[in-house]
Backbone as CSV, one residue per row, in Angstrom:
resi,resn,N_x,N_y,N_z,CA_x,CA_y,CA_z,C_x,C_y,C_z
1,MET,-10.731,-5.237,19.868,-11.251,-5.505,18.124,-12.477,-4.604,17.662
2,ILE,-12.546,-3.844,16.552,-13.849,-3.291,16.386,-14.575,-4.099,15.267
3,ASN,-15.953,-4.263,15.810,-16.827,-4.440,15.338,-17.961,-3.646,14.498
4,LYS,-18.260,-2.422,15.490,-19.004,-1.576,14.951,-18.726,-0.271,14.846
5,LEU,-19.384,0.190,13.799,-19.148,1.855,13.698,-20.339,2.914,13.715
6,PHE,-20.431,3.763,14.353,-21.833,4.550,14.538,-21.261,5.990,14.399
7,VAL,-22.453,6.909,13.824,-22.304,8.113,13.339,-23.063,9.219,13.737
8,PHE,-23.418,9.989,14.345,-24.154,10.811,14.755,-23.312,12.431,14.727
9,LYS,-24.805,13.066,14.216,-24.634,14.380,13.546,-25.839,15.153,14.439
10,SER,-24.947,16.309,14.710,-26.406,17.185,15.899,-27.084,18.051,15.137
11,ASP,-28.152,18.042,15.434,-28.680,19.523,14.572,-28.746,20.714,15.229
12,SER,-28.103,20.609,16.535,-27.912,21.837,17.246,-26.834,22.576,17.118
13,TYR,-27.332,23.910,17.245,-25.782,24.729,16.760,-25.062,25.403,18.357
14,TYR,-26.009,24.704,19.841,-25.727,25.576,20.695,-24.402,24.844,21.540
15,PRO,-23.626,25.197,22.034,-21.952,24.756,22.013,-22.373,24.095,23.354
16,TYR,-22.825,24.296,24.392,-22.909,23.379,25.533,-23.755,22.620,25.211
17,HIS,-24.818,22.074,24.460,-25.693,21.064,24.477,-24.731,19.890,23.511
18,ASN,-23.655,20.386,22.552,-22.910,20.171,21.691,-21.878,19.208,22.785
19,GLN,-21.286,20.139,23.483,-20.341,19.416,24.382,-21.180,18.234,25.300
20,ALA,-22.356,18.811,25.590,-22.834,17.761,26.810,-22.971,16.249,25.653
21,ILE,-23.156,16.517,24.178,-23.344,15.352,23.571,-21.725,14.280,23.617
22,GLU,-20.986,15.038,23.079,-19.893,14.716,23.296,-19.270,13.961,24.214
23,GLU,-19.724,14.326,25.791,-19.408,13.707,26.903,-20.052,12.144,27.375
24,TYR,-21.485,12.213,26.313,-22.508,11.226,26.466,-21.939,10.182,25.831
25,LEU,-21.373,10.578,24.450,-20.848,9.435,23.446,-19.380,8.722,24.430
26,LEU,-18.930,9.725,25.162,-17.544,9.049,25.702,-17.556,8.409,26.624
27,ASN,-18.632,8.824,27.086,-18.691,7.874,28.668,-19.858,6.455,27.946
28,SER,-20.184,6.590,27.085,-21.169,5.703,26.803,-20.777,4.624,25.517
29,VAL,-19.834,4.839,24.935,-19.507,4.117,23.872,-18.741,2.373,23.905
30,ASP,-19.334,1.795,23.129,-18.853,0.248,23.482,-17.514,-0.114,23.242
31,SER,-17.073,-0.812,23.896,-15.840,-1.829,23.682,-15.314,-2.080,22.391
32,ASP,-16.333,-2.544,21.577,-15.623,-2.992,20.522,-16.232,-1.989,19.016
33,SER,-16.718,-0.280,19.808,-17.072,0.409,18.581,-16.309,1.913,18.522
34,VAL,-16.334,2.313,17.573,-16.080,3.852,17.304,-16.908,4.719,17.045
35,ILE,-17.246,5.641,17.265,-18.179,6.636,16.937,-17.269,8.182,16.046
36,LEU,-18.232,8.293,15.266,-17.909,9.523,14.526,-18.838,10.317,14.936
37,TYR,-18.772,11.549,15.480,-19.707,12.098,15.597,-19.479,14.229,14.971
38,LEU,-20.177,14.535,14.476,-20.439,15.854,13.601,-21.216,16.801,14.160
39,TRP,-20.307,17.866,14.370,-21.787,19.010,15.218,-21.092,20.273,14.489
40,GLN,-21.704,21.549,14.972,-21.435,22.890,14.527,-21.823,23.621,15.397
41,ASN,-20.953,24.369,15.531,-21.326,25.569,17.146,-21.596,26.881,16.292
42,ASN,-22.712,28.071,16.716,-22.943,29.208,15.871,-21.727,30.003,17.045
43,ASN,-20.897,30.865,16.534,-20.485,32.320,17.018,-19.756,32.053,18.142
44,THR,-18.678,31.093,18.588,-18.167,30.608,20.163,-16.508,30.478,19.712
45,VAL,-16.427,30.854,21.020,-14.650,30.976,21.087,-14.884,29.883,21.970
46,PHE,-13.880,28.531,21.389,-13.947,27.443,22.108,-12.589,27.168,22.554
47,ILE,-11.883,27.353,23.926,-10.866,27.357,24.472,-10.455,25.985,24.781
48,GLY,-9.277,26.033,25.006,-8.880,24.309,25.368,-8.852,24.565,27.416
49,LYS,-8.705,23.787,28.082,-9.061,23.164,29.369,-8.103,24.205,30.166
50,ASN,-7.009,24.435,29.871,-5.985,24.684,30.705,-6.093,26.161,30.295
51,GLN,-6.832,26.701,29.784,-6.536,28.243,28.930,-7.634,29.537,30.172
52,ASN,-7.108,30.785,29.986,-7.409,31.663,30.582,-8.718,32.571,29.525
53,SER,-9.374,32.593,29.849,-10.626,33.093,28.533,-10.249,34.584,28.535
54,MET,-9.780,35.262,29.493,-9.621,37.037,29.276,-8.417,36.777,28.193
55,ASN,-7.302,35.903,28.417,-6.093,35.842,27.674,-6.481,35.444,26.339
56,GLU,-7.375,34.514,26.047,-7.273,34.084,24.832,-8.524,34.350,23.562
57,CYS,-9.298,35.614,24.254,-10.765,36.437,23.539,-10.938,37.698,23.633
58,ASN,-11.624,38.476,23.041,-12.367,39.674,23.348,-13.698,39.346,24.245
59,LEU,-13.416,39.201,25.293,-15.074,38.403,25.670,-15.983,39.523,25.700
60,ASN,-15.551,41.144,25.854,-16.425,41.830,26.030,-17.252,41.913,24.359
61,GLN,-16.639,41.634,23.341,-17.121,42.109,22.061,-17.994,40.764,21.998
62,LEU,-17.388,39.485,22.056,-17.960,38.086,22.014,-19.687,37.970,22.577
63,HIS,-19.409,39.029,23.592,-20.988,38.932,24.579,-21.836,39.639,23.990
64,LYS,-21.171,40.937,23.265,-21.837,42.139,22.777,-22.665,41.745,21.579
65,ASP,-21.960,40.666,20.835,-22.341,40.089,19.433,-23.365,39.394,20.017
66,GLY,-23.289,38.700,20.890,-23.992,37.263,20.932,-24.002,35.799,21.027
67,GLY,-21.967,36.286,21.169,-21.463,35.142,20.768,-21.099,34.248,22.377
68,TYR,-20.916,32.954,21.965,-20.659,31.869,23.647,-19.253,31.748,23.558
69,LEU,-18.660,31.923,24.726,-17.294,31.454,25.077,-17.987,29.558,25.985
70,ALA,-16.841,28.887,25.106,-17.134,27.474,26.063,-15.764,27.060,26.135
71,ARG,-15.748,26.158,27.447,-14.290,25.405,27.729,-14.319,23.967,27.225
72,ARG,-13.457,23.802,26.822,-13.452,22.101,26.506,-12.768,21.258,27.506
73,ILE,-12.704,19.608,27.427,-11.885,18.990,28.642,-10.710,18.537,28.184
74,SER,-10.347,18.686,26.717,-9.120,18.818,26.157,-8.485,19.813,26.225
75,GLY,-7.095,19.864,25.650,-5.908,20.846,25.643,-5.943,21.322,24.756
76,GLY,-5.048,22.086,24.031,-4.674,22.708,22.930,-5.168,24.143,22.951
77,GLY,-4.978,24.759,22.235,-5.372,26.307,21.712,-6.821,26.505,21.877
78,ALA,-7.056,28.498,21.625,-8.587,28.753,20.994,-8.647,28.516,19.936
79,VAL,-9.855,28.387,19.604,-10.419,28.236,18.008,-11.593,29.217,17.803
80,TYR,-12.202,29.239,16.675,-13.588,29.839,16.776,-14.719,29.333,15.663
81,HIS,-15.915,28.955,16.199,-16.349,28.363,15.498,-17.463,28.966,14.734
82,ASP,-18.278,28.949,13.900,-19.136,29.399,13.268,-19.765,28.309,12.342
83,LEU,-21.253,28.876,11.695,-21.680,27.891,10.635,-20.812,27.233,9.750
84,GLY,-19.876,28.449,9.449,-19.293,27.805,8.154,-17.833,26.976,8.387
85,ASN,-18.105,26.388,9.992,-17.236,24.896,10.703,-17.612,23.993,10.910
86,LEU,-17.129,22.840,10.681,-18.063,21.434,10.991,-16.597,21.148,12.028
87,ASN,-17.174,20.573,13.061,-16.390,19.406,13.990,-16.382,18.358,13.877
88,PHE,-15.616,17.524,14.291,-15.646,16.219,14.253,-15.224,15.773,15.557
89,THR,-15.691,14.735,16.000,-15.117,13.827,17.122,-14.837,12.518,16.972
90,PHE,-13.595,12.171,16.925,-13.618,10.525,16.829,-13.928,9.653,18.386
91,VAL,-14.970,9.015,19.095,-14.644,8.381,20.067,-14.335,6.981,20.362
92,SER,-14.162,6.151,21.062,-13.645,4.941,21.064,-13.201,4.489,22.403
93,SER,-13.077,3.170,22.626,-12.122,2.969,23.752,-10.924,3.301,23.755
94,ASN,-9.791,3.003,24.625,-8.618,3.149,24.843,-7.868,2.377,24.144
95,GLU,-8.179,0.738,24.127,-7.737,0.019,22.794,-8.055,-0.085,21.457
96,ASN,-9.151,0.890,20.888,-9.195,1.142,19.984,-9.107,2.426,19.116
97,TYR,-8.121,3.374,19.843,-8.126,4.479,19.541,-6.529,4.583,18.897
98,ASP,-6.923,5.151,17.995,-6.009,5.062,16.435,-6.127,6.319,15.677
99,LEU,-4.934,6.925,16.300,-4.832,8.287,15.866,-4.665,8.475,14.348
100,ASP,-3.859,7.564,13.685,-3.118,7.768,12.219,-4.328,7.350,11.538
101,LYS,-5.318,6.518,11.909,-6.454,6.262,11.187,-7.476,7.020,11.055
102,GLN,-7.665,7.703,12.438,-8.491,8.957,12.397,-8.178,10.242,11.465
103,ASN,-7.083,10.224,11.409,-6.606,11.178,10.825,-6.811,10.754,8.916
104,GLU,-6.551,9.835,9.103,-6.879,9.211,7.496,-7.907,9.239,7.052
105,VAL,-8.739,9.005,8.101,-10.704,9.831,7.494,-10.587,10.755,6.985
106,ILE,-10.322,11.673,7.946,-10.155,13.293,7.015,-9.187,13.343,5.689
107,LEU,-8.445,12.744,5.886,-7.411,13.047,4.438,-7.950,12.334,3.590
108,GLN,-8.612,11.479,3.590,-9.141,10.574,2.758,-10.215,11.141,2.051
109,CYS,-11.123,11.787,3.037,-12.275,12.554,2.699,-11.831,13.543,1.939
110,LEU,-10.754,14.095,2.294,-10.919,15.508,1.397,-10.077,15.361,0.239
111,ARG,-9.222,13.793,0.185,-8.590,13.520,-1.326,-10.095,13.615,-2.171
112,SER,-10.841,12.523,-1.721,-12.090,12.465,-2.324,-12.801,13.905,-3.131
113,LEU,-12.532,15.081,-2.242,-12.936,16.341,-2.829,-12.028,16.913,-3.352
114,GLU,-11.060,16.676,-3.964,-9.764,16.685,-4.884,-9.218,17.754,-3.982
115,ILE,-9.002,17.911,-2.710,-8.224,19.048,-2.172,-7.437,18.122,-1.144
116,ASP,-5.934,18.753,-1.619,-4.492,17.530,-1.332,-4.146,18.467,0.304
117,ALA,-4.320,17.775,1.281,-4.174,18.254,2.858,-3.114,17.170,3.460
118,TYR,-2.898,17.927,4.486,-1.719,16.893,4.834,-1.489,17.220,6.299
119,LYS,-0.674,16.011,7.243,-0.866,16.558,9.046,0.447,17.384,9.076
120,SER,0.594,18.263,10.456,1.880,18.882,10.117,1.622,19.249,11.800
121,GLY,2.723,19.008,12.114,3.120,19.288,13.932,2.589,18.429,14.866
122,ARG,2.071,18.969,15.615,1.948,18.301,17.007,-0.079,18.096,16.365
123,ASN,-0.587,18.792,16.206,-1.878,19.006,16.108,-3.003,19.477,14.743
124,ASP,-2.092,19.915,13.756,-3.048,20.848,12.457,-3.120,19.670,11.309
125,LEU,-3.595,20.365,10.672,-3.921,19.698,9.068,-3.856,21.130,8.486
126,LEU,-3.196,20.833,7.041,-2.540,21.976,6.599,-2.721,21.820,5.102
127,ILE,-3.334,22.809,4.281,-2.902,22.734,2.757,-2.750,24.339,2.482
128,ASP,-1.354,24.053,1.663,-0.373,25.210,0.999,0.102,25.955,2.580
129,GLY,0.183,25.035,3.466,1.124,25.678,4.547,0.143,26.278,5.628
130,LYS,-0.772,26.372,5.083,-2.231,27.298,6.115,-2.961,26.051,6.632
131,LYS,-3.467,26.847,7.956,-4.231,25.446,8.889,-5.747,25.663,8.671
132,PHE,-6.532,24.588,8.554,-8.231,24.491,7.725,-8.400,23.771,9.198
133,SER,-7.693,22.947,10.500,-7.941,22.060,10.725,-7.094,22.104,12.095
134,GLY,-7.366,22.060,13.223,-7.084,22.032,14.619,-7.180,21.077,15.722
135,HIS,-6.403,20.495,15.702,-7.264,18.794,16.812,-6.854,18.957,18.198
136,ALA,-7.472,18.605,18.966,-6.775,18.273,20.232,-8.214,17.074,20.883
137,TYR,-7.371,16.359,22.014,-7.166,14.949,22.537,-7.508,14.802,24.115
138,TYR,-8.263,14.107,23.917,-8.881,13.382,25.714,-8.539,12.037,26.118
139,LYS,-7.806,11.666,27.421,-7.835,10.462,27.538,-8.568,10.110,28.724
140,GLY,-9.537,8.945,28.827,-9.998,8.725,30.097,-9.773,7.702,30.080
141,LYS,-9.932,7.192,31.591,-9.289,5.746,32.123,-9.984,4.834,31.236
142,GLU,-10.996,5.008,30.451,-11.506,3.092,29.560,-11.284,3.784,28.379
143,ASN,-11.745,5.127,28.197,-12.554,5.661,26.806,-11.679,7.153,26.485
144,SER,-11.675,7.530,25.149,-10.923,8.739,24.600,-11.532,9.439,23.559
145,PHE,-11.051,10.372,23.072,-11.860,10.972,21.929,-10.580,12.166,21.340
146,HIS,-10.711,12.494,20.015,-9.935,13.035,19.204,-10.473,13.777,18.509
147,HIS,-10.631,15.256,18.697,-11.815,16.143,17.899,-11.015,17.203,17.815
148,GLY,-11.568,18.227,16.902,-11.329,19.291,15.727,-12.204,19.989,14.671
149,THR,-11.169,20.859,14.260,-12.370,21.658,13.253,-11.945,21.738,12.341
150,LEU,-12.920,21.495,11.193,-13.084,21.980,9.874,-13.202,22.958,9.172
151,MET,-12.482,24.060,8.884,-12.829,25.475,8.698,-13.417,25.407,6.985
152,ILE,-14.638,25.581,6.925,-14.750,25.589,5.426,-15.014,26.916,4.697
153,GLU,-15.941,27.685,5.324,-15.836,28.935,5.277,-16.322,29.858,6.274
154,VAL,-15.419,29.670,7.095,-15.222,30.729,8.642,-15.108,31.743,8.062
155,ASP,-16.016,32.545,8.743,-15.797,34.365,8.776,-13.935,34.380,9.479
156,GLN,-13.365,34.781,8.421,-12.307,34.950,8.914,-11.573,36.662,9.848
157,GLU,-12.934,37.293,9.255,-13.274,38.615,10.101,-13.426,38.624,11.485
158,LYS,-14.474,37.653,11.697,-14.693,37.277,13.315,-13.855,36.920,13.906
159,LEU,-13.276,35.981,13.229,-12.049,34.628,14.141,-10.826,36.036,14.212
160,LYS,-10.809,36.825,13.707,-9.690,37.920,13.833,-10.165,38.622,14.997
161,LYS,-11.499,38.773,14.979,-12.245,40.284,16.070,-11.957,39.358,17.508
162,TYR,-12.427,38.216,17.528,-12.503,37.608,18.660,-11.502,37.028,19.339
163,LEU,-10.469,36.336,18.304,-9.331,35.732,19.290,-8.063,36.697,19.375
164,ASN,-7.787,36.034,20.295,-6.461,36.828,21.285,-5.195,36.116,20.735
165,VAL,-4.430,35.974,19.672,-3.719,35.136,19.728,-2.520,35.309,20.394
166,SER,-1.446,34.815,21.168,0.009,35.611,21.762,0.894,35.761,20.757
167,LEU,1.339,36.949,21.022,2.574,37.114,19.705,3.681,36.224,19.864
168,LEU,3.943,35.667,21.066,5.031,34.425,20.680,4.624,33.158,20.433
169,LYS,3.322,32.759,20.275,2.845,32.280,19.002,3.213,32.032,17.862
170,LEU,2.449,33.499,17.676,2.918,33.404,15.938,4.428,34.020,15.646
171,ASN,4.916,34.521,16.595,6.549,34.683,16.249,7.433,33.160,16.073
172,SER,6.956,32.336,16.861,7.417,31.099,16.103,6.573,30.295,15.011
173,LYS,5.633,30.575,14.813,5.416,30.199,13.405,5.853,31.302,12.006
174,ASN,6.374,32.108,12.728,6.790,33.247,11.292,5.807,33.703,10.729
175,VAL,4.656,34.057,11.570,3.456,34.880,10.919,2.832,35.906,11.950
176,LYS,2.352,36.509,11.135,1.895,38.106,11.082,0.869,38.258,12.261
177,SER,-0.173,37.379,11.814,-1.411,37.490,12.033,-1.884,36.390,12.416
178,VAL,-3.145,35.697,13.294,-3.703,34.921,13.495,-4.642,34.297,11.654
179,LYS,-4.904,35.549,11.130,-5.812,35.613,9.813,-4.767,34.980,9.088
180,SER,-3.629,35.024,8.747,-2.773,34.832,8.062,-1.932,33.468,7.692
181,ARG,-2.805,32.886,8.924,-2.220,31.204,9.238,-3.331,30.403,8.892
182,VAL,-4.376,30.832,9.113,-5.206,29.949,8.423,-6.099,30.144,7.498
183,THR,-6.923,29.131,6.718,-7.489,29.057,5.368,-8.909,28.333,5.466
184,ASN,-9.513,28.520,4.972,-10.734,27.872,4.086,-10.861,26.666,3.320
185,LEU,-10.999,25.501,3.479,-11.831,24.632,2.525,-12.175,25.167,0.990
186,ILE,-12.721,26.311,1.164,-14.056,26.538,-0.065,-12.739,27.241,-1.092
187,PHE,-11.438,27.569,-0.779,-11.008,28.132,-1.421,-10.136,27.124,-2.388
188,TYR,-10.215,26.109,-2.212,-9.967,24.768,-2.692,-10.843,24.219,-3.328
189,ASN,-11.932,24.218,-3.440,-13.210,23.376,-4.055,-14.416,24.590,-3.610
190,GLU,-14.645,24.919,-4.672,-15.992,25.901,-4.438,-16.867,25.304,-4.328
191,SER,-17.487,24.060,-4.696,-18.828,23.589,-4.609,-18.833,22.902,-3.208
192,ILE,-17.445,22.878,-2.669,-18.045,22.181,-1.454,-19.060,22.915,0.040
193,THR,-19.435,21.812,0.948,-20.488,22.371,1.379,-20.476,21.507,2.808
194,ILE,-21.011,22.080,3.971,-21.347,21.426,4.791,-21.916,20.218,5.083
195,GLU,-22.865,20.035,3.847,-23.729,18.557,3.905,-22.648,17.683,2.938
196,SER,-21.662,18.498,1.775,-20.994,17.079,1.179,-19.597,16.996,1.859
197,LEU,-19.594,17.604,2.692,-18.225,17.022,3.509,-18.556,16.474,4.622
198,CYS,-20.147,16.428,5.365,-20.354,15.318,6.321,-20.419,14.082,5.570
199,ASP,-21.012,14.245,4.623,-21.197,12.856,3.387,-19.842,12.117,3.121
200,SER,-19.056,12.690,2.925,-17.797,12.211,2.445,-17.401,12.065,3.306
201,LEU,-17.023,12.459,4.746,-16.576,11.926,6.046,-16.734,10.730,6.131
202,ILE,-18.193,10.598,6.332,-19.275,9.128,6.304,-18.492,8.408,5.758
203,GLU,-18.547,8.087,4.655,-18.423,7.343,3.534,-16.438,7.107,3.816
204,SER,-15.778,8.049,3.868,-14.477,7.822,4.043,-14.394,6.742,5.825
205,PHE,-15.122,7.332,6.573,-14.713,6.338,7.866,-15.418,5.306,7.685
206,GLY,-16.011,4.639,6.559,-16.824,3.387,6.939,-15.666,2.716,5.729
207,LYS,-14.841,3.526,4.733,-13.697,2.305,4.067,-12.593,2.635,4.905
208,VAL,-11.915,3.504,5.603,-11.133,3.669,6.745,-11.030,2.098,7.724
209,TYR,-12.018,2.041,8.163,-12.403,1.000,9.249,-13.192,-0.125,8.470
210,ASN,-13.418,-0.301,7.384,-13.883,-1.332,6.580,-15.176,-2.204,7.166
211,ARG,-16.126,-1.175,7.601,-17.514,-1.286,7.984,-18.448,-0.314,7.786
212,GLU,-19.861,-0.555,7.925,-20.897,0.140,7.307,-21.248,0.990,8.520
213,PRO,-21.188,2.205,8.933,-21.521,3.048,9.804,-22.731,3.035,10.274
214,ILE,-23.312,2.778,11.203,-25.067,2.760,11.907,-24.986,4.257,12.056
215,ILE,-26.549,5.145,11.961,-26.444,6.298,12.136,-27.167,6.080,13.605
216,LEU,-26.758,7.080,14.644,-27.611,7.235,16.283,-28.565,8.162,15.983
217,ASP,-29.614,8.034,17.141,-30.584,8.712,17.159,-30.306,9.639,18.616
218,GLU,-30.083,10.647,18.497,-30.299,11.403,19.964,-31.592,11.069,20.747
219,ASN,-32.767,10.408,20.427,-33.913,10.409,20.932,-33.573,9.117,21.530
220,ASP,-32.531,8.134,21.308,-32.087,7.178,22.245,-31.330,7.563,23.175
221,PHE,-30.615,8.607,23.823,-29.707,8.622,24.646,-30.326,9.390,25.962
222,ASP,-30.061,9.185,27.010,-30.250,9.177,28.350,-30.513,10.846,28.340
223,HIS,-31.657,11.380,28.442,-31.631,13.063,28.266,-31.252,13.541,29.758
224,ASP,-31.488,12.663,30.744,-31.221,13.652,31.984,-29.837,13.494,32.008
225,LEU,-28.772,12.558,31.692,-27.421,12.559,31.431,-27.013,13.951,31.242
226,LEU,-27.571,14.157,29.601,-27.319,15.104,28.567,-27.641,16.644,29.617
227,SER,-28.981,16.590,30.013,-29.113,18.108,31.006,-27.938,18.217,31.691
228,MET,-27.707,17.155,32.549,-26.330,16.919,33.629,-25.127,17.913,32.981
229,TYR,-24.893,17.125,31.906,-23.298,17.564,31.295,-23.776,19.107,30.575
230,GLU,-24.830,19.493,29.931,-24.626,20.913,29.607,-25.331,21.905,30.671
231,GLU,-25.469,21.630,31.603,-25.381,22.276,32.937,-23.893,22.348,33.140
232,LYS,-23.376,21.854,33.164,-21.626,21.694,33.561,-21.083,22.836,32.980
233,TYR,-21.169,22.434,31.387,-20.204,23.077,30.643,-20.831,24.747,30.309
234,SER,-22.164,24.714,30.397,-23.072,26.563,30.575,-22.840,27.159,31.759
235,SER,-21.684,26.625,32.706,-21.715,27.367,33.936,-20.936,28.399,33.842
236,TYR,-21.150,29.263,34.538,-19.895,30.071,34.992,-18.790,29.611,35.687
237,ASN,-18.729,29.142,36.297,-17.671,28.244,36.884,-16.636,27.273,36.481
238,TRP,-17.534,26.618,35.166,-16.733,25.885,34.071,-16.116,26.622,33.508
239,LYS,-16.662,27.604,32.598,-16.551,28.504,31.485,-15.254,29.412,32.041
240,HIS,-14.919,29.789,33.360,-13.785,30.790,33.667,-13.195,29.674,35.057
241,LEU,-12.954,28.574,34.741,-11.922,27.776,35.730,-10.580,28.056,35.933
242,ASN,-10.586,28.154,37.398,-9.273,28.486,37.805,-8.513,29.931,37.430
243,GLU,-9.553,30.978,36.801,-9.415,32.318,36.794,-9.218,33.179,37.721
244,LYS,-8.085,33.621,38.196,-8.237,34.264,39.417,-7.149,35.600,39.154
245,GLU,-7.115,36.269,40.325,-6.353,37.727,40.412,-4.845,37.286,41.165
246,TYR,-4.092,37.422,40.250,-2.628,37.381,41.378,-1.620,38.578,41.021
247,ASP,-0.602,38.532,41.922,0.501,39.212,42.010,1.147,39.342,41.177
248,HIS,1.558,38.539,40.503,2.492,38.470,39.250,2.115,37.446,38.277
249,GLN,2.845,37.960,36.969,2.615,36.881,35.456,4.176,36.534,34.791
250,VAL,4.009,35.639,34.242,5.163,35.720,33.138,4.667,34.424,32.104
251,GLU,5.041,34.633,30.872,5.188,34.044,29.818,6.015,33.666,28.793
252,ASP,5.858,32.554,28.162,7.269,32.143,27.560,6.328,31.107,26.279
253,ARG,6.944,30.661,25.610,7.035,29.548,24.249,7.911,28.765,24.436
254,PHE,7.490,27.424,24.520,8.508,25.971,24.775,7.834,25.203,23.183
255,ASP,8.453,24.586,23.178,8.169,23.249,22.175,6.878,22.941,22.150
256,TRP,6.514,22.332,23.414,5.374,21.959,24.034,4.296,22.619,23.646
257,GLY,4.612,24.005,23.760,3.545,25.216,23.872,3.528,26.168,24.582
258,THR,2.684,26.804,24.530,2.850,28.724,24.963,1.843,28.546,26.208
259,VAL,2.866,28.873,27.446,2.716,29.128,28.660,2.512,30.260,29.524
260,LYS,1.655,30.744,30.085,1.459,31.988,31.046,1.075,31.364,32.119
261,LEU,2.410,31.799,33.244,2.226,31.805,34.784,1.925,32.860,35.585
262,GLU,0.558,32.998,36.340,0.154,33.737,37.090,0.285,33.215,38.412
263,TYR,0.981,33.939,39.617,1.165,33.705,40.783,1.007,34.431,41.816
264,SER,1.210,34.177,43.259,0.833,35.016,44.217,2.178,34.351,45.207
265,LEU,2.899,34.977,45.875,4.049,34.985,46.861,3.646,34.972,48.382
266,PHE,3.786,34.360,49.474,3.765,34.617,50.777,4.794,34.147,51.418
267,ASN,5.452,34.705,52.590,6.570,34.529,52.964,7.611,33.883,52.294
268,ASP,7.714,34.064,50.771,8.881,33.392,50.020,8.633,32.065,49.675
269,LYS,6.732,31.969,49.405,6.655,30.911,49.531,5.510,30.877,48.197
270,ILE,4.800,29.717,47.520,4.195,30.155,46.293,3.107,29.850,47.175
271,GLU,1.855,30.782,47.606,0.895,31.139,47.625,-0.050,30.384,46.782
272,ASP,0.146,31.029,45.514,-1.339,30.311,44.638,-0.598,30.452,43.751
273,LEU,-1.035,29.513,42.456,-0.595,29.816,40.975,-1.364,28.998,40.176
274,SER,-1.214,29.514,38.928,-2.473,28.953,37.792,-1.469,28.983,36.605
275,ILE,-1.947,28.012,35.725,-0.850,27.398,34.548,-1.731,27.792,33.276
276,TYR,-1.614,28.846,32.583,-2.497,28.885,31.906,-1.533,28.394,30.239
277,THR,-1.960,27.389,29.341,-1.093,26.821,28.273,-2.203,26.448,27.380
278,ASP,-1.749,26.506,25.871,-2.168,25.460,24.877,-1.684,24.462,24.718
279,SER,-1.180,23.577,25.956,-0.231,22.495,25.676,-1.448,21.495,25.470
280,LEU,-1.272,20.520,24.720,-2.191,19.090,24.705,-2.072,18.672,26.215
281,ASP,-1.145,18.306,26.852,-1.157,17.808,28.202,-1.874,18.443,29.227
282,THR,-3.001,17.553,29.557,-4.037,18.512,30.578,-3.306,17.836,31.743
283,GLU,-3.151,16.399,31.705,-3.166,16.093,33.191,-1.719,16.128,33.979
284,LEU,-1.004,16.400,33.041,0.513,17.105,33.862,0.367,18.553,34.392
285,ILE,-0.519,19.369,33.411,-0.395,20.739,33.784,-1.696,20.927,35.249
286,ASP,-2.409,19.877,35.006,-3.505,19.825,36.481,-2.519,19.332,37.623
287,ILE,-1.576,18.682,37.326,-0.699,18.130,38.587,0.456,19.096,39.114
288,ILE,0.715,19.831,38.190,2.004,20.860,38.439,1.826,21.902,39.680
289,PRO,0.471,22.594,39.533,0.531,23.795,40.554,0.184,22.669,42.199
290,ILE,-0.122,21.625,41.946,-0.545,21.131,43.053,0.684,21.085,44.203
291,LYS,1.900,20.175,43.180,3.189,20.053,43.668,4.336,21.358,43.812
292,MET,3.629,22.673,43.536,4.494,23.612,43.679,3.918,24.413,44.792
293,ILE,2.524,24.703,45.111,1.984,25.516,46.330,2.492,25.029,47.468
294,GLY,2.901,26.108,47.743,3.235,25.912,49.462,4.900,25.772,49.709
295,LYS,5.987,25.876,48.503,6.632,25.659,48.186,7.798,26.797,47.999
296,ASN,9.038,26.993,48.653,10.026,28.029,47.842,10.301,28.058,46.580
297,PRO,10.584,28.738,45.815,10.686,28.384,44.416,11.893,27.612,44.223
298,ASP,13.012,28.107,45.292,14.302,27.740,45.136,14.092,26.249,45.324
299,ASP,13.091,25.605,46.385,13.081,24.241,46.527,12.607,23.281,45.489
300,LEU,12.113,24.037,44.371,11.395,23.253,43.324,12.258,22.191,42.787
301,LEU,11.659,20.971,42.542,12.359,19.836,41.969,11.330,19.557,40.401
302,TYR,11.734,18.999,38.989,10.823,18.465,38.462,11.217,17.023,38.341
303,ASP,10.148,16.468,37.022,10.074,15.328,36.701,10.110,15.021,35.640
304,SER,9.972,15.991,34.329,9.952,16.086,33.351,10.287,17.437,32.400
305,GLU,10.576,17.212,31.057,10.985,18.404,30.929,9.883,19.628,30.635
306,VAL,8.575,19.417,30.717,7.550,20.454,30.863,7.761,20.835,32.299
307,GLU,7.690,20.335,33.320,7.862,20.656,34.739,9.289,21.378,34.651
308,LYS,10.224,21.182,34.100,11.504,21.888,34.323,11.655,23.169,33.793
309,ASP,10.762,23.170,32.303,10.714,24.865,31.905,9.484,25.417,32.684
310,ILE,8.759,24.732,33.158,7.481,25.843,34.189,8.580,26.153,35.388
311,VAL,9.116,25.291,35.829,10.236,25.584,37.217,11.315,27.048,36.782
312,ASN,11.506,26.687,35.836,12.899,27.897,35.502,12.057,29.462,35.355
313,LEU,11.388,28.996,34.662,10.062,30.207,33.779,10.206,30.866,35.172
314,LEU,9.578,30.418,36.262,8.901,30.522,37.556,10.225,31.303,38.092
315,LYS,11.183,30.730,38.346,12.532,31.243,39.131,13.240,32.153,38.370
316,GLY,13.202,32.130,37.040,13.687,33.077,36.180,12.709,34.760,36.926
317,ASP,11.772,34.554,36.488,10.758,35.791,36.802,10.647,36.217,38.504
318,ILE,10.866,35.358,39.260,11.220,36.053,40.905,12.152,36.705,40.913
319,LYS,13.463,35.937,40.104,14.817,36.719,40.567,14.851,37.762,39.678
């Protein structure tokens, strides 16, 4: 049962601090509460847990321009954040996690701002067929979160400049470029601002859950824990997780996402393997390489459609 709603809005634009707050809220949310966390990152490419940074963005240009690379603990694809974008996170116990309600908070908020938006596919919100909000999800043992972007006035030239979107993904959506498949909310309401969107989201949050939200203060957080989380997210090892050099690679697009396999063979067995994907299912992707390393590709079995697709892709490339 949900008895309390909380809202926290970060005043930091530093991605690793904002990620630290998100993990802190995830691990500290009460079992009878839901938290709405609002935050912004400046000039950041934000990649999914199982993505390869070199595949997803122009790192040299990003670093040259003073931008940030950040890796999240959820799945999904790479997105670009600047101060024309507002990020949201709904945090709750697994029992209180309700994706329909969480999406309704956003859609009701936009309706109040006279913007007609709708949900599409696995994790997108669209207006007139164009994406202004992409979502990703994380499920822990006790608590979960649902987070995403709300593009208000994102610099689409920088988005195009920094993101390398797979041609397989673009072709599957029948579009020519990443720029052509996204849009900004300001095109549909010229008076919208970050502040007005935040206010409307908080109001909608209260209405959908029928509770009055309580505002959280960062001064009440455990700053030692925040520092520990921030150190993790800002570390080179986390930002370039599982990124190695391999002898072979193959890529394809499936219903569940785009996947790129990079691997090495020794004595006809899989010596090492990394799976880079925008799939939302992080747990399965973490398990698959462990099951495959040390085996001959012809001996590989599968327990799910995702595993079947990956095994067949690997075997097809080797043959």
